[in-house]
C-alpha positions in Angstrom: -4.7 10.0 17.9 -6.5 11.8 20.7 -6.2 15.5 21.2 -4.7 16.3 24.5 -4.4 20.0 25.5 -3.0 21.4 28.7 -5.0 24.2 30.3 -5.0 26.1 33.5 -6.7 24.9 36.7 -10.2 25.4 35.3 -11.4 22.4 33.4 -14.5 21.9 31.2 -16.9 19.2 30.2 -15.9 16.8 27.4 -17.8 14.3 25.3 -15.6 11.3 25.7 -12.8 10.3 28.0 -11.0 12.5 30.6 -7.4 12.1 31.6 -6.4 11.3 35.2 -4.9 14.7 35.8 -7.5 17.5 35.8 -4.9 19.8 34.3 -5.3 17.8 31.0 -8.3 17.4 28.8 -8.3 14.7 26.1 -11.1 14.5 23.6 -12.6 11.6 21.7 -15.5 13.7 20.7 -16.4 17.4 21.0 -15.2 19.8 23.5 -17.9 21.7 25.3 -17.7 24.7 27.6 -15.4 27.7 27.6 -11.6 27.6 28.1 -10.1 30.3 30.3 -6.4 29.7 29.6 -4.3 29.4 26.5 -3.3 25.9 25.3 0.0 24.1 25.2 1.0 21.6 22.6 1.0 17.9 23.4 -0.1 15.9 20.4 -1.9 16.0 17.0 -4.8 14.4 15.3 -4.1 15.7 11.8 -3.4 13.1 9.1 0.1 11.7 8.6 -0.8 8.8 6.3 -2.7 8.5 3.1 -5.3 6.1 1.7 -3.9 2.6 1.7 -3.5 0.8 -1.6 -5.9 -2.2 -1.4 -7.5 -2.9 -4.7 -6.4 -3.6 -8.3 -7.9 -0.2 -9.2 -5.8 1.4 -6.5 -2.7 -0.2 -7.9 -3.5 0.9 -11.4 -4.0 4.5 -10.3 -0.8 4.4 -8.2 1.1 3.3 -11.3 0.3 6.6 -12.9 1.1 8.8 -9.9 4.4 10.6 -9.2 3.8 10.0 -5.5 1.6 7.0 -4.3 0.5 9.1 -1.3 -1.6 11.2 -3.6 -4.0 8.4 -4.4 -6.9 10.2 -2.6 -6.6 13.0 -5.2 -7.6 10.5 -7.9 -10.8 9.6 -6.1 -11.7 13.2 -5.3 -11.2 14.1 -9.0 -13.4 11.3 -10.0 -16.2 12.3 -7.6 -16.0 15.9 -8.9 -16.1 14.6 -12.5 -19.1 12.4 -12.1 -21.2 14.7 -9.9 -20.4 18.3 -10.7 -20.0 18.1 -14.4 -23.3 16.2 -15.1 -25.2 18.7 -13.0 -23.6 21.6 -14.9 -24.6 20.0 -18.2 -28.2 19.5 -17.0 -28.4 23.3 -16.3 -28.0 23.9 -20.1 -30.5 21.2 -21.2 -33.7 22.8 -22.6 -35.8 19.7 -21.7 -35.2 20.3 -18.0 -38.4 21.9 -16.6 -38.2 25.0 -14.5 -39.4 23.3 -11.3 -36.5 20.8 -11.6 -33.9 23.4 -12.9 -33.9 25.4 -9.7 -33.2 22.4 -7.4 -30.4 21.3 -9.6 -28.9 24.8 -9.6 -29.1 25.0 -5.8 -27.6 21.6 -5.3 -24.9 22.4 -7.8 -24.0 25.6 -5.9 -24.0 23.8 -2.6 -21.9 20.9 -3.8 -19.5 23.3 -5.7 -19.0 25.9 -3.0 -19.5 23.9 0.2 -18.7 20.3 -0.4 -15.9 20.4 -3.0 -14.4 23.9 -3.2 -12.0 23.5 -0.2 -10.9 19.9 -0.9 -10.6 20.5 -4.7 -8.9 23.9 -4.4 -6.3 22.6 -2.0 -5.8 19.4 -4.0 -5.0 21.8 -6.9 -2.7 23.6 -4.5 -0.8 20.4 -3.6 -0.5 19.3 -7.3 0.7 22.8 -8.2 3.7 22.4 -5.9 4.3 18.8 -6.6 3.9 16.9 -9.9 0.7 14.8 -9.7 1.2 12.3 -12.5 4.5 10.9 -13.8 6.2 12.6 -16.6 5.2 10.0 -19.1 1.5 10.9 -18.4 2.1 14.6 -18.5 -1.2 15.2 -20.4 -3.1 14.1 -17.3 -1.5 16.9 -15.3 -3.6 19.4 -17.3 -6.9 17.8 -16.3 -7.3 19.6 -12.9 -6.4 23.1 -14.0 -7.9 23.0 -17.5 -11.0 20.8 -17.2 -12.2 20.7 -13.5 -10.9 24.1 -12.2 -13.1 26.2 -14.4 -16.2 24.7 -12.8 -14.9 26.1 -9.6 -14.4 29.6 -11.1 -10.7 29.2 -11.5 -9.3 30.3 -14.9 -6.7 27.8 -16.2 -3.0 28.3 -15.1 -3.7 31.6 -13.2 -3.6 30.0 -9.8 -0.2 28.4 -10.4 1.1 31.7 -11.7 -0.1 33.7 -8.8 0.7 31.2 -6.0 4.0 29.8 -7.1 5.2 32.4 -9.6 4.6 35.4 -7.3 3.3 34.7 -3.8 6.0 32.2 -2.7 8.7 34.2 -4.4 7.8 37.5 -2.7 6.5 35.9 0.6 3.7 38.5 1.3 6.2 41.4 1.1 5.9 44.6 -1.0 6.2 43.0 -4.4 3.6 40.4 -3.6 0.5 41.9 -5.3 -1.7 40.0 -2.8 0.3 41.2 0.3 -1.8 41.7 3.4 0.8 43.9 5.1 -0.6 47.5 4.5 -4.1 46.6 5.9 -5.6 46.6 9.3 -6.2 42.9 9.4 -9.0 42.7 11.8 -11.1 45.2 9.9 -14.0 44.1 7.7 -13.7 47.4 5.7 -10.0 46.7 5.0 -10.7 43.2 4.0 -13.4 44.3 1.4 -10.9 46.8 0.0 -8.3 44.0 -0.2 -10.8 41.6 -1.9 -12.2 44.1 -4.4 -8.8 45.3 -5.4 -7.8 41.7 -6.2 -11.1 40.9 -7.9 -10.9 43.7 -10.3 -7.1 44.3 -10.8 -5.5 41.0 -9.6 -4.8 39.5 -13.0 -3.5 42.8 -14.5 -1.1 43.3 -11.6 0.0 39.7 -11.7 0.7 39.8 -15.4 2.5 43.0 -15.1 4.6 41.6 -12.2 5.6 38.5 -14.3 6.5 40.6 -17.3 8.6 42.9 -15.2 10.4 39.9 -13.8 11.1 38.6 -17.3 8.9 35.6 -16.7 7.2 36.0 -20.0 6.0 32.4 -20.5 4.2 32.5 -17.1 2.8 35.9 -17.9 1.5 34.7 -21.2 -0.1 31.6 -19.6 -1.8 33.9 -17.0 -3.3 36.2 -19.6 -4.3 33.3 -21.8 -6.0 31.4 -19.0 -8.0 34.4 -17.9 -9.0 35.6 -21.4 -10.1 32.1 -22.4 -12.2 31.7 -19.3 -13.9 35.1 -19.9 -14.5 34.4 -23.5 -15.8 30.9 -22.6 -18.3 32.5 -20.1 -19.4 35.0 -22.7 -19.9 32.4 -25.3 -21.8 30.1 -23.0 -24.0 33.0 -21.9 -25.4 33.2 -25.4 -26.4 29.6 -25.0 -28.0 30.1 -21.6 -27.0 33.0 -19.4 -28.7 31.7 -16.3 -26.9 28.3 -16.5 -23.6 30.1 -17.1 -24.2 32.4 -14.1 -24.8 29.3 -11.8 -22.2 27.0 -13.4 -19.2 29.3 -13.8 -19.7 33.0 -12.8 -21.0 32.6 -9.3 -18.3 30.0 -8.5 -15.7 32.5 -10.0 -16.8 35.2 -7.6 -16.9 32.8 -4.7 -13.5 31.3 -5.4 -11.8 34.6 -5.4 -13.5 35.6 -2.2 -12.5 32.4 -0.5 -8.9 32.5 -1.9 -8.4 36.1 -0.6 -10.0 35.4 2.7 -7.7 32.4 3.1 -4.6 34.4 2.2 -5.8 37.2 4.6 -6.0 34.8 7.5 -2.9 32.9 6.7 -0.9 36.2 6.7 -2.8 38.2 9.3 -0.4 38.0 12.3 2.7 39.7 11.0 5.8 40.7 13.0 6.5 44.3 11.9 10.2 43.8 12.7 10.6 40.6 10.7 7.9 40.4 8.1 10.0 38.2 5.9 10.4 35.5 8.6 8.1 32.6 7.7 7.7 31.7 11.4 6.5 35.3 12.1 4.4 36.2 9.1 2.0 33.3 8.9 0.0 30.9 11.1 -0.6 27.3 11.7 -3.9 25.6 12.7 -3.8 22.1 14.2 -6.3 19.4 15.2 -9.2 20.5 13.0 -11.4 18.6 10.6 -10.3 21.1 8.0 -6.9 19.5 7.9 -8.4 16.1 7.2 -10.6 17.4 4.4 -8.1 19.8 2.9 -4.8 18.0 3.0 -3.2 19.6 6.1 -3.5 23.1 4.6 -3.6 24.5 8.1 0.1 24.1 8.4 0.9 27.3 6.5 4.1 28.2 8.3 5.8 24.9 7.3 4.3 25.2 3.8 6.2 28.5 3.3 9.4 27.1 4.7 9.3 24.0 2.5 6.7 24.6 -0.3 7.2 21.1 -1.8 6.8 19.3 1.5 4.1 16.5 1.0 0.9 17.2 2.7 1.2 14.1 5.0 4.6 15.4 6.3 3.5 18.7 7.8 2.5 17.5 11.3 5.9 15.8 11.7 7.7 19.0 10.5 5.7 20.9 13.2 6.8 18.5 15.9 10.4 18.5 14.7 10.7 22.3 14.7 8.8 23.1 17.9 11.9 24.9 19.3 11.9 27.2 16.3 8.2 27.8 16.6 8.7 28.7 20.2 11.7 31.0 19.7 9.8 32.9 17.0 6.5 33.1 19.0 4.8 31.6 16.0 1.0 32.0 16.0 -0.6 28.5 16.3 -4.2 27.7 17.0 -5.6 24.4 18.2 -9.2 23.5 17.1 -9.8 26.6 15.0 -9.9 26.5 11.2 -9.2 29.5 9.0 -12.9 30.4 8.8 -13.1 30.4 12.6 -10.1 32.7 12.8 -11.4 35.0 10.1 -14.8 35.4 11.8 -13.3 35.9 15.3 -10.9 38.6 13.9 -13.7 40.5 12.3 -15.9 40.2 15.5 -12.9 41.4 17.6 -13.1 38.3 19.7 -9.5 38.1 20.7 -10.6 36.5 23.9 -11.7 33.4 22.0 -8.6 33.4 19.8 -6.5 33.5 23.0 -8.3 30.5 24.4 -7.3 28.4 21.4 -3.8 29.9 21.1 -1.1 27.3 21.5 1.8 28.8 23.6 4.6 26.9 22.0 7.7 27.8 24.0 5.9 29.1 27.1 6.3 32.7 26.1 3.1 34.1 27.7 1.8 34.2 31.3 -1.9 34.5 30.6 -4.5 35.2 28.0 -4.2 39.0 28.4 -0.6 38.8 27.2 -1.7 36.6 24.3 -4.4 39.1 23.3 -2.0 42.1 23.4 0.5 40.1 21.3 -2.1 39.1 18.7 -3.4 42.7 18.5 0.1 43.9 17.9 0.4 41.6 14.9 -2.6 42.8 12.9 -1.7 46.5 12.6 -0.7 47.8 9.1 3.0 47.3 8.3 4.2 50.1 5.9 6.1 48.6 3.0 9.0 51.1 3.6 9.3 49.8 7.2 9.2 46.2 6.0 11.9 46.8 3.4 14.2 48.4 5.9 13.6 45.4 8.3 14.3 42.9 5.6 17.6 44.7 4.6 18.7 44.9 8.2 18.1 41.1 8.6 
C-alpha cells in the first residue's frame, strides 16, 4: 500500500509518484522537504499479513505454533540462535587472538543492540501476551525468555511480570511502578531520573508490588529470574570478565535503557483529566519501517485497549475505531517512530512533531494549535489529581 497524506496547500518534493491533486502527496519512496501543515489519515502501509506458508519446513513449524501467523518469529529465533550465540561463545574462547576478539565483540554489540534488540524484544512482547507454541509443546515456550532473552540483557520471566503483571493492570497510573505521569516528559533530566530509578530499584519495587497484590507466584518468578541472571553474570565473570561484560552486562544496561525510553515515549502525551483513558494516555505511530521490523508495536493505543490482539490486526483496529481516536484527540504520528518522537521531544522540536501529527477527527485548525495541545500533554500529572479524575470517571 502507498502512503497518502493530506496536507495544506504547500506541497513538497517526493521520490516516486505524485497524486493528481496537489493537496495530496503519495509516496513510493522517501519524502523530502519540510511539511508546513499537520497530516490527515488516509491509508496505511503497516503489515496486515504474515509470512506465507510455502515450504515443508514452514508447514512443520506451523504445526507447532498456537497461531500460524507467528511463523516469522520462528525464523527470527533461529537467526538469533545461529548468529548471536556462536559469537558470544567465541568471546570466551582462549584461542581467539586479541586482534580478532575485538572485532567479534564490536560485531556482537552491533548485532545485539542494533539489528536484533528491537525485533527480538517485541517478539518476546507478542509471545508474552499470546501463547507462542501449542500447549503440547509448552517446553518450547521457555526458549525465548530463558535461553535467548539473557543474551539481550533480559533476566528470565521479569519482563512478563513487569509488563503483563503490573503495567497493563495499572495502566501507567499511580500503582504502576514505571508510570511516567509525575515527570516532565520532554525533559532529558527527568528522563534520566526515571531511567536510573528503574535501573536500580525496578526489580525491588516490582517484586514488592506483586507481593502486596498477593501474586506470590509471579513475585517469586521475578526474584528468581533476576537473582539467577545476576549470579550467572558473576560466575561467568570469573571465567572471563571482559567477555561477560560484552555478552551480557552491556546488553543488560542497554535493554533497560531502551525499554524505559520506549515506555516513556508511549506514555508521554497524557490527558490530565483522563489519565486512565487508553485513547488519551498513549500514542500510535503509523507508516514506519519500525512497524514492519517490530510487529506493529507502534500501535500502542490499540495494544492497551486489547492487549491480546494479534500484531497483524492492529492497523485494522485503528481504521475501525477512527471515530473513537478522533473524539478522544488521540496522539497519532505518521512517519515517525518512537526514537524519532523521543529525540524531538528532548530537542523541544514540537514544530516537527506537529508536521507529522495526524489530525484524526479534524480537531485542530493549524500546527500552532497542535503544538499547544502536545505541550499540554507532557506536563507532570500529580498522582492525587489522577486518582481523583479516575474516581470521577
